[in-house]
C-alpha positions in Angstrom: -5.9 -5.6 -67.6 -3.0 -7.9 -67.9 -2.4 -10.2 -65.1 1.3 -10.3 -64.7 3.3 -11.4 -61.8 5.5 -8.7 -60.4 8.8 -10.1 -59.4 11.4 -8.0 -57.5 14.9 -9.1 -57.6 17.2 -8.0 -54.8 20.0 -7.7 -57.3 18.1 -5.1 -59.3 17.6 -2.7 -56.4 20.9 -0.8 -56.8 20.1 -0.1 -60.4 16.6 1.1 -59.5 18.0 3.3 -56.7 20.5 4.9 -59.1 17.8 5.6 -61.6 15.6 7.1 -59.0 18.5 9.3 -57.7 19.1 10.6 -61.2 15.5 11.6 -61.6 15.4 13.1 -58.1 18.5 15.1 -58.6 16.8 17.1 -61.3 14.2 18.2 -58.7 16.6 18.7 -55.7 15.9 22.4 -55.4 12.2 21.8 -55.4 12.6 19.0 -52.9 14.7 21.2 -50.6 12.2 24.0 -50.8 9.4 21.6 -49.9 11.3 20.2 -47.0 12.1 23.7 -45.7 8.4 24.8 -46.2 7.2 21.7 -44.3 9.6 22.3 -41.4 8.6 26.0 -41.3 4.9 25.0 -41.3 5.4 22.5 -38.6 7.2 25.1 -36.4 4.5 27.7 -36.9 1.8 25.1 -36.2 3.5 24.1 -32.9 4.0 27.7 -31.8 0.3 28.4 -32.5 -0.7 25.3 -30.5 1.5 26.3 -27.5 0.4 29.9 -27.6 -3.3 29.2 -27.6 -3.4 26.7 -24.7 -5.6 28.0 -21.9 -4.1 28.1 -18.4 -5.5 25.7 -15.8 -7.2 27.0 -12.8 -4.4 26.0 -10.5 -2.0 28.0 -12.6 -4.3 31.0 -12.5 -4.6 30.9 -8.7 -0.9 30.3 -8.2 0.0 33.5 -9.9 -1.1 36.0 -7.3 0.9 39.2 -7.5 1.9 40.8 -4.3 2.2 44.6 -3.8 5.7 45.8 -3.4 6.5 47.0 0.2 8.8 49.8 0.8 9.8 50.5 4.4 8.6 54.0 5.5 12.0 54.7 7.1 13.6 54.2 3.7 11.1 56.6 2.0 11.8 59.2 4.7 15.6 58.8 4.2 15.3 59.2 0.4 13.1 62.3 0.9 15.6 63.8 3.3 18.4 63.2 0.9 16.4 64.8 -1.8 15.7 67.9 0.3 19.4 68.3 1.3 20.9 68.2 -2.2 20.8 71.5 -4.0 21.6 70.1 -7.4 18.9 67.5 -7.1 16.4 70.2 -6.1 17.3 72.3 -9.2 16.8 69.2 -11.4 13.4 68.5 -9.9 12.4 72.2 -10.3 13.5 72.2 -13.9 11.7 69.0 -14.6 8.4 70.3 -13.1 8.3 73.3 -15.4 6.6 72.9 -18.6 9.0 73.8 -21.4 6.2 74.5 -23.9 4.8 77.3 -21.8 6.5 80.6 -21.4 
């Protein structure tokens, strides 16, 4: 191998940059596709990481579901309204009949 000193001149940097940009412009579609693919892969990886995290025990115990409570007076009122309405009774009767049996 040759032992040569590599000297970088600051004045040569714009010329090197323009040469690199000319070579890179030929591959701009490929570079764009690779950047989009990397971004998409990163997003999928983060979604996968967030969706597979196990819940802590404090979160599991904090999420207790309570049974819904309906006041018995309200239930009685709804049933009395249902019994008093003729059109509602006919709808309930029609809905209870099986349309596939004759």
